[in-house]
TIVEXRO-248700 format. One record per atom (N, C-alpha, C, O): residue number from 1; chain; x, y, z. Coordinates in pm, 1 decimal. Example, Ala and Ser with C-alpha at 12.3 -4.5 7.8 and 13.67 -1.06 7.14 Angstrom:
<nodes>
- 1_A_1319.0_-569.0_780.0
- 1_A_1230.0_-450.0_780.0
- 1_A_1320.0_-330.0_780.0
- 1_A_1423.6_-331.9_846.5
- 2_A_1285.0_-225.0_708.0
- 2_A_1367.0_-106.0_714.0
- 2_A_1290.0_3.0_787.0
- 2_A_1340.9_113.8_803.9
</nodes>
This chain:
<nodes>
- 1_A_-1211.4_699.0_1160.4
- 1_A_-1261.1_698.2_1025.9
- 1_A_-1157.8_774.9_938.8
- 1_A_-1120.1_724.8_832.9
- 2_A_-1112.9_890.4_979.3
- 2_A_-1026.0_971.2_924.5
- 2_A_-880.0_913.1_903.1
- 2_A_-803.9_945.5_811.9
- 3_A_-856.3_827.4_997.3
- 3_A_-713.3_755.3_1000.6
- 3_A_-738.0_642.2_887.7
- 3_A_-637.8_614.0_821.8
- 4_A_-841.1_582.9_860.4
- 4_A_-861.9_480.4_760.5
- 4_A_-832.9_547.0_620.5
- 4_A_-761.9_491.9_536.4
- 5_A_-895.3_674.5_600.9
- 5_A_-878.5_726.6_471.1
- 5_A_-727.9_768.2_462.6
- 5_A_-670.8_756.5_354.1
- 6_A_-670.0_809.5_556.7
- 6_A_-521.8_842.7_548.4
- 6_A_-434.7_729.2_524.7
- 6_A_-330.2_747.2_462.2
- 7_A_-465.7_616.1_567.0
- 7_A_-401.5_496.6_541.2
- 7_A_-416.3_451.9_398.5
- 7_A_-320.7_401.6_339.5
- 8_A_-537.0_469.2_339.6
- 8_A_-557.4_433.9_202.6
- 8_A_-495.1_534.2_116.0
- 8_A_-437.7_495.0_14.3
- 9_A_-499.7_662.6_144.8
- 9_A_-416.1_755.5_54.5
- 9_A_-278.7_738.8_56.0
- 9_A_-209.3_757.9_-43.9
- 10_A_-228.5_698.7_181.1
- 10_A_-77.3_675.9_188.2
- 10_A_-44.8_554.9_92.7
- 10_A_42.9_561.7_6.5
- 11_A_-120.9_446.0_114.6
- 11_A_-102.2_330.1_31.3
- 11_A_-105.7_357.4_-115.9
- 11_A_-24.3_303.4_-190.9
- 12_A_-197.7_439.9_-159.3
- 12_A_-211.9_467.7_-297.4
- 12_A_-87.7_559.0_-341.4
- 12_A_-43.8_544.0_-455.5
- 13_A_-36.3_642.0_-265.5
- 13_A_74.3_732.2_-293.2
- 13_A_193.3_641.7_-304.3
- 13_A_274.5_660.3_-394.9
- 14_A_208.4_543.1_-216.0
- 14_A_326.4_452.2_-232.9
- 14_A_318.4_372.6_-351.3
- 14_A_422.4_356.0_-415.1
- 15_A_205.2_317.3_-393.6
- 15_A_188.5_241.9_-502.3
- 15_A_226.1_325.5_-645.3
- 15_A_292.6_281.0_-738.8
- 16_A_169.3_447.9_-635.5
- 16_A_193.8_537.5_-749.4
- 16_A_339.0_566.7_-756.7
- 16_A_391.3_573.7_-867.9
- 17_A_406.5_583.7_-653.6
- 17_A_552.1_613.9_-651.4
- 17_A_634.8_496.9_-697.2
- 17_A_727.4_513.6_-776.5
- 18_A_603.9_380.9_-649.8
- 18_A_682.3_261.4_-683.9
- 18_A_655.5_204.7_-806.8
- 18_A_742.4_132.6_-856.1
- 19_A_548.1_224.0_-868.1
- 19_A_510.0_155.4_-990.4
- 19_A_601.9_179.6_-1116.2
- 19_A_630.7_84.5_-1188.8
- 20_A_646.1_302.0_-1141.0
- 20_A_736.0_326.4_-1247.6
- 20_A_880.4_265.6_-1226.2
- 20_A_950.3_225.2_-1319.1
- 21_A_914.2_264.1_-1102.3
- 21_A_1055.8_206.9_-1064.4
- 21_A_1047.5_58.3_-1088.9
- 21_A_1131.9_1.5_-1158.2
- 22_A_944.1_-6.6_-1031.5
- 22_A_946.9_-154.5_-1044.8
- 22_A_904.7_-185.8_-1196.9
- 22_A_950.1_-289.3_-1245.7
- 23_A_828.2_-111.0_-1269.0
- 23_A_811.3_-142.2_-1411.0
- 23_A_940.7_-143.8_-1486.3
- 23_A_971.8_-236.9_-1560.7
- 24_A_1016.2_-37.1_-1464.8
- 24_A_1151.8_-30.7_-1538.2
- 24_A_1239.7_-143.7_-1502.4
- 24_A_1307.4_-198.9_-1589.0
- 25_A_1241.9_-180.5_-1379.5
- 25_A_1324.1_-288.7_-1331.0
- 25_A_1270.3_-427.0_-1399.1
- 25_A_1349.1_-505.9_-1451.3
- 26_A_1138.4_-448.4_-1394.5
- 26_A_1074.3_-580.7_-1459.3
- 26_A_1109.0_-568.5_-1603.5
- 26_A_1158.1_-669.6_-1653.9
- 27_A_1093.4_-466.2_-1678.3
- 27_A_1129.6_-458.1_-1813.5
- 27_A_1269.5_-493.2_-1842.4
- 27_A_1296.9_-572.9_-1932.1
- 28_A_1357.4_-437.4_-1770.8
- 28_A_1505.5_-473.7_-1791.2
- 28_A_1522.9_-621.6_-1761.5
- 28_A_1606.5_-681.4_-1829.3
- 29_A_1454.9_-688.5_-1669.1
- 29_A_1473.9_-819.5_-1633.3
- 29_A_1435.6_-916.3_-1762.7
- 29_A_1505.0_-1007.3_-1808.0
- 30_A_1304.7_-870.9_-1809.9
- 30_A_1249.3_-952.8_-1935.4
- 30_A_1334.8_-921.6_-2053.3
- 30_A_1349.0_-1012.3_-2135.4
- 31_A_1393.8_-807.9_-2074.7
- 31_A_1462.7_-790.4_-2202.9
- 31_A_1613.5_-842.8_-2180.8
- 31_A_1692.6_-835.5_-2274.7
- 32_A_1650.0_-891.6_-2065.7
- 32_A_1773.7_-968.7_-2051.0
- 32_A_1889.6_-868.7_-2029.5
- 32_A_2005.9_-905.6_-2046.2
- 33_A_1858.0_-738.3_-1991.5
- 33_A_1958.8_-636.8_-1954.9
- 33_A_2005.4_-647.7_-1819.2
- 33_A_1941.9_-714.4_-1737.6
- 34_A_2126.6_-578.6_-1784.3
- 34_A_2179.3_-587.4_-1657.9
- 34_A_2103.8_-503.4_-1564.0
- 34_A_2061.4_-392.8_-1597.5
- 35_A_2084.3_-558.7_-1435.0
- 35_A_1988.2_-489.4_-1338.1
- 35_A_2089.7_-467.5_-1213.4
- 35_A_2206.3_-506.6_-1219.2
- 36_A_2041.1_-408.6_-1112.1
- 36_A_2106.2_-375.8_-992.7
- 36_A_2117.3_-505.2_-901.5
- 36_A_2205.4_-515.1_-816.1
- 37_A_2031.8_-594.0_-922.6
- 37_A_2028.2_-713.6_-838.0
- 37_A_2104.7_-829.2_-903.3
- 37_A_2117.6_-935.5_-842.7
- 38_A_2156.9_-810.2_-1028.7
- 38_A_2226.8_-930.5_-1087.4
- 38_A_2336.2_-986.8_-999.7
- 38_A_2345.8_-1109.3_-992.3
- 39_A_2420.3_-908.9_-932.2
- 39_A_2528.6_-974.9_-855.6
- 39_A_2486.3_-1070.1_-757.1
- 39_A_2555.2_-1164.1_-717.3
- 40_A_2363.4_-1040.4_-717.2
- 40_A_2319.8_-1132.6_-604.3
- 40_A_2222.3_-1245.4_-664.4
- 40_A_2222.0_-1360.0_-619.4
- 41_A_2146.3_-1207.0_-761.3
- 41_A_2043.7_-1307.6_-809.1
- 41_A_2107.2_-1400.9_-906.2
- 41_A_2061.4_-1515.1_-911.6
- 42_A_2209.9_-1366.8_-986.1
- 42_A_2259.0_-1467.8_-1081.7
- 42_A_2311.2_-1591.0_-1024.3
- 42_A_2280.0_-1696.9_-1078.8
- 43_A_2390.2_-1591.6_-916.6
- 43_A_2423.7_-1716.9_-866.5
- 43_A_2302.9_-1800.0_-814.4
- 43_A_2299.7_-1921.7_-832.3
- 44_A_2210.2_-1737.8_-754.0
- 44_A_2089.5_-1817.8_-702.3
- 44_A_2018.7_-1863.9_-815.1
- 44_A_1969.3_-1976.3_-805.8
- 45_A_2000.9_-1790.8_-936.5
- 45_A_1941.2_-1843.3_-1047.8
- 45_A_2004.7_-1954.7_-1110.8
- 45_A_1940.5_-2047.4_-1160.1
- 46_A_2132.6_-1947.5_-1110.2
- 46_A_2226.7_-2061.0_-1177.8
- 46_A_2196.8_-2191.4_-1087.9
- 46_A_2176.8_-2297.7_-1146.7
- 47_A_2193.5_-2186.9_-957.3
- 47_A_2176.4_-2294.1_-872.8
- 47_A_2026.4_-2347.1_-908.0
- 47_A_2010.5_-2467.2_-930.3
- 48_A_1934.2_-2271.0_-912.1
- 48_A_1800.5_-2316.9_-942.0
- 48_A_1787.0_-2382.8_-1071.0
- 48_A_1711.4_-2478.9_-1085.0
- 49_A_1865.7_-2329.0_-1177.5
- 49_A_1867.1_-2393.0_-1295.9
- 49_A_1939.6_-2536.1_-1288.0
- 49_A_1891.7_-2630.5_-1350.8
- 50_A_2042.8_-2549.5_-1218.9
- 50_A_2105.3_-2671.7_-1205.9
- 50_A_2022.6_-2770.5_-1138.4
- 50_A_2013.2_-2882.9_-1187.6
- 51_A_1954.2_-2736.9_-1018.0
- 51_A_1872.5_-2832.2_-948.7
- 51_A_1758.8_-2869.4_-1044.0
- 51_A_1716.7_-2985.0_-1038.9
- 52_A_1707.5_-2786.6_-1126.6
- 52_A_1596.4_-2817.2_-1215.4
- 52_A_1631.3_-2896.0_-1330.9
- 52_A_1545.8_-2953.6_-1398.2
- 53_A_1777.2_-2900.5_-1360.1
- 53_A_1806.4_-2964.3_-1464.1
- 53_A_1781.7_-2915.4_-1604.5
- 53_A_1769.1_-2993.5_-1698.9
- 54_A_1774.9_-2777.8_-1616.8
- 54_A_1751.8_-2716.4_-1732.3
- 54_A_1856.5_-2598.6_-1763.2
- 54_A_1922.1_-2543.2_-1675.0
- 55_A_1863.9_-2566.8_-1904.3
- 55_A_1953.0_-2461.7_-1927.5
- 55_A_1886.6_-2333.6_-1939.9
- 55_A_1765.1_-2332.3_-1959.5
- 56_A_1954.6_-2221.4_-1930.3
- 56_A_1886.6_-2084.7_-1927.6
- 56_A_1836.0_-2050.4_-2063.7
- 56_A_1735.6_-1979.7_-2072.0
- 57_A_1891.4_-2090.2_-2163.0
- 57_A_1847.1_-2046.3_-2301.4
- 57_A_1760.2_-2153.9_-2372.3
- 57_A_1702.8_-2126.5_-2477.7
- 58_A_1750.0_-2282.4_-2311.6
- 58_A_1688.1_-2398.2_-2375.1
- 58_A_1533.2_-2393.6_-2307.9
- 58_A_1502.3_-2354.6_-2195.3
- 59_A_1458.7_-2438.9_-2399.6
- 59_A_1316.1_-2470.3_-2358.6
- 59_A_1308.4_-2599.2_-2276.4
- 59_A_1378.5_-2697.5_-2300.2
- 60_A_1213.4_-2591.4_-2173.1
- 60_A_1192.3_-2700.5_-2095.9
- 60_A_1112.9_-2806.6_-2143.6
- 60_A_1011.6_-2772.4_-2204.4
- 61_A_1134.6_-2928.2_-2130.5
- 61_A_1056.3_-3037.2_-2164.2
- 61_A_942.8_-3051.1_-2051.1
- 61_A_950.8_-2986.8_-1946.5
- 62_A_840.5_-3135.8_-2077.6
- 62_A_739.9_-3152.2_-1986.8
- 62_A_796.7_-3211.7_-1845.4
- 62_A_763.4_-3171.7_-1733.8
- 63_A_884.8_-3310.6_-1873.3
- 63_A_946.9_-3381.2_-1745.2
- 63_A_1034.4_-3279.4_-1673.4
- 63_A_1039.5_-3278.9_-1550.4
- 64_A_1104.2_-3192.3_-1748.5
- 64_A_1194.1_-3099.5_-1678.9
- 64_A_1103.2_-2992.2_-1595.7
- 64_A_1138.3_-2949.7_-1485.6
- 65_A_1003.0_-2960.1_-1649.7
- 65_A_903.3_-2863.1_-1586.5
- 65_A_853.5_-2926.7_-1470.3
- 65_A_853.4_-2864.5_-1364.0
- 66_A_806.3_-3056.0_-1477.6
- 66_A_760.4_-3129.7_-1351.5
- 66_A_867.9_-3122.8_-1241.3
- 66_A_849.1_-3076.1_-1128.9
- 67_A_972.2_-3170.3_-1283.3
- 67_A_1097.3_-3179.9_-1178.8
- 67_A_1114.3_-3045.7_-1119.0
- 67_A_1128.0_-3037.2_-996.9
- 68_A_1114.8_-2941.4_-1192.5
- 68_A_1149.2_-2811.8_-1142.2
- 68_A_1038.3_-2757.5_-1049.3
- 68_A_1062.2_-2692.9_-947.2
- 69_A_918.9_-2788.3_-1092.3
- 69_A_795.0_-2762.7_-1007.0
- 69_A_798.7_-2840.9_-869.0
- 69_A_773.2_-2788.4_-760.7
- 70_A_829.7_-2957.7_-885.5
- 70_A_843.5_-3048.8_-749.2
- 70_A_948.6_-3002.1_-657.7
- 70_A_933.6_-3002.1_-535.6
- 71_A_1061.5_-2959.8_-721.1
- 71_A_1174.0_-2914.8_-636.2
- 71_A_1138.1_-2788.9_-575.1
- 71_A_1171.6_-2770.8_-458.0
- 72_A_1071.2_-2694.4_-640.9
- 72_A_1041.3_-2561.8_-582.3
- 72_A_924.4_-2583.0_-474.1
- 72_A_913.8_-2508.6_-376.6
- 73_A_843.1_-2683.6_-497.2
- 73_A_727.0_-2710.7_-396.7
- 73_A_797.0_-2771.7_-283.7
- 73_A_757.1_-2739.9_-171.7
- 74_A_891.4_-2851.4_-293.2
- 74_A_969.5_-2924.5_-187.8
- 74_A_1038.8_-2819.1_-101.5
- 74_A_1027.0_-2822.8_20.9
- 75_A_1109.0_-2727.8_-161.7
- 75_A_1173.5_-2628.1_-91.9
- 75_A_1077.4_-2537.8_-11.8
- 75_A_1107.6_-2503.8_102.6
- 76_A_954.2_-2495.4_-73.9
- 76_A_860.7_-2419.4_-10.9
- 76_A_795.0_-2481.4_114.2
- 76_A_768.1_-2421.8_218.5
- 77_A_773.7_-2612.4_85.5
- 77_A_721.1_-2695.8_201.1
- 77_A_813.6_-2718.3_313.0
- 77_A_773.8_-2720.2_429.5
- 78_A_937.3_-2735.4_279.4
- 78_A_1040.3_-2753.8_378.9
- 78_A_1050.7_-2623.1_462.3
- 78_A_1055.1_-2624.9_585.3
- 79_A_1054.0_-2516.2_392.2
- 79_A_1065.7_-2390.4_477.3
- 79_A_955.6_-2367.6_551.6
- 79_A_967.7_-2319.6_664.4
- 80_A_842.1_-2396.4_502.8
- 80_A_712.4_-2372.8_588.1
- 80_A_708.1_-2457.1_708.4
- 80_A_675.9_-2409.3_817.1
- 81_A_740.8_-2587.1_692.4
- 81_A_748.7_-2679.7_807.8
- 81_A_851.1_-2636.3_912.3
- 81_A_820.8_-2640.4_1031.6
- 82_A_964.4_-2597.4_874.2
- 82_A_1070.1_-2553.7_964.9
- 82_A_1031.6_-2417.1_1040.8
- 82_A_1066.9_-2393.5_1156.3
- 83_A_956.2_-2332.0_962.9
- 83_A_905.8_-2220.1_1027.3
- 83_A_804.5_-2239.2_1134.4
- 83_A_804.9_-2177.1_1240.6
- 84_A_714.6_-2332.6_1098.1
- 84_A_603.0_-2373.2_1198.2
- 84_A_665.1_-2448.7_1310.1
- 84_A_621.9_-2427.0_1423.3
- 85_A_760.5_-2534.2_1293.1
- 85_A_814.7_-2608.3_1395.1
- 85_A_892.0_-2520.8_1495.0
- 85_A_882.8_-2537.7_1616.6
- 86_A_969.1_-2426.2_1437.7
- 86_A_1035.8_-2323.7_1523.4
- 86_A_940.6_-2239.2_1615.1
- 86_A_965.2_-2213.6_1733.0
- 87_A_825.7_-2197.9_1544.7
- 87_A_727.9_-2131.1_1616.8
- 87_A_660.5_-2203.3_1725.6
- 87_A_635.7_-2145.7_1831.5
- 88_A_630.3_-2322.9_1706.0
- 88_A_580.3_-2420.4_1796.0
- 88_A_679.4_-2449.2_1921.1
- 88_A_638.5_-2455.3_2037.1
- 89_A_792.7_-2463.2_1889.3
- 89_A_890.1_-2482.2_1993.9
- 89_A_918.8_-2349.6_2075.3
- 89_A_957.3_-2355.3_2192.1
- 90_A_899.5_-2235.8_2012.1
- 90_A_916.0_-2121.1_2077.6
- 90_A_801.4_-2099.6_2181.6
- 90_A_818.6_-2057.6_2296.1
- 91_A_681.3_-2134.9_2125.0
- 91_A_570.0_-2117.1_2221.5
- 91_A_556.9_-2218.5_2328.7
- 91_A_489.3_-2196.0_2429.1
- 92_A_626.1_-2340.0_2307.6
- 92_A_621.2_-2441.6_2410.3
- 92_A_731.4_-2409.6_2520.6
- 92_A_719.8_-2455.7_2634.2
- 93_A_832.9_-2333.5_2485.5
- 93_A_932.6_-2308.0_2577.8
- 93_A_897.6_-2175.9_2672.2
- 93_A_975.3_-2139.8_2760.6
- 94_A_781.9_-2112.5_2646.2
- 94_A_733.7_-2015.2_2738.2
- 94_A_666.6_-2051.6_2844.4
- 94_A_625.4_-1966.7_2923.4
</nodes>
């Protein structure tokens, strides 16, 4: 029982420590300022915009939103299926 309270206290301490750091990062992202992850995330973001058929500063139309949503769902389903298939093949080989 004491270990459970220790785990809860540790989790709360981690959340309290991380919250201001993540808050500042998210604020910089929404304000369009440069962040530490920009060199990594900007190319990925550009690819997503190209695949979705939208511009970064332009508003999306309804059809562009549907297309972007379907593309992201397709990528998510594909990664989930490949993960499950690799897990099944690993279990069968044992």
